[in-house]
N, C-alpha and C positions, 0 to 999 in steps of 0.2 A: 407506515412506522411513520413515525410523529417527530419533530424536531428533538425530544427528549432522545431516542434513541441515536439519531443521526449526531446529537452533541455530548451525547456520552462515551464511556469511554471503548478505546480503539486499542488495536494489537499493528504494531509495526512487525513484519516479520522479513527475514531474510533466508534466501534456501542456500546451501552450500555443497558442491560436490564430495566426494572422496577425499580430495586435495586440500579441501578448505576454500578452494576459487568460489567467490559468491556469483551466485547463479540470475537471484533478484529480488529485489526487496518489493515489497508492496507493504498496503494497509487495509484493514479488514475488522469488520465488529468479532470475528471468527476467525484465526489464524487457522487453524484443524480445519473450519470446514472451507474455508477455502484453498486449502491444498487440496481437498478434494476435486475441489471445480479444477484445480489445475493438471490434477491428474487427468481428465476428461477432455484437457483443450489446449495443454502445453505440449508440443514436441518435445520440451526436455525435462519431464518431468520425470525419466528413467535412473535423470544424471542425477536426484536430490539426494543425499547421503544423511544428511542434517538440518535442522532448522530451529533459528533463534526468534525467538518471542520476546518483543521489548514493550509493555503495556501503558501506555498515556490517557489520562484522565480525561479528553474529550481530540475527536476525532481532528483538528485544526491544528492541534500541536503533533498527533498524527504524520500527519499531512506533510507539515514543515519537514518535520524530519525523516520522512519519507524523499522529498525533495532535495534534501541534504544528503543523504546517503547516497542515493545516486548519482549526484552531481560529484561527489569526493570520493566512493568505492566503486564507481563504477561497473555494477554489475550486468555478467555479461547477455543477459536476456531481454536487462531493461531497457526502453527509448531513451537516449543518453543526451542527444541534444533538441531539446523541446523549445521552441519558441518561449521568448517572456510573454507573448500576446497567451499565447494556450495557457501558460499557468496564470495569467491572472481570469484568464477565464474560469478555469480550475475554481482559485477564490474566491471569483464573484457568484459561482453555482453554488457554493459553500454559504456562500453568504446569506443568498436567498432560500436555502432549506433550513437554517436559522431563522430567518425573519418570518416563515409562511409555514411553516413544518412540514413542506414536503416530502416524497419518499420518490429514491430514484427509480 
């Protein structure tokens, strides 16, 4: 995966339960593909009753929106209290992907 893919369009997705409670917020190149992964790896997958997908022109914008959504909307199954250092490391990694075109 090259820099053009990492920096290309990305999707912010929100998973909700039957009562409209926000379960999880994430970013992916393919929210529906990621949903299939959650089916295999997330104990809370059976709770999902609806998915909302928001499109962004690049991954950096989607990641910023994800951080804001997790902070403000407090989804039940996201890690809520990430340290500032962890956030800065994540942003630095994104810069490395852009600069060198490396894949995750």
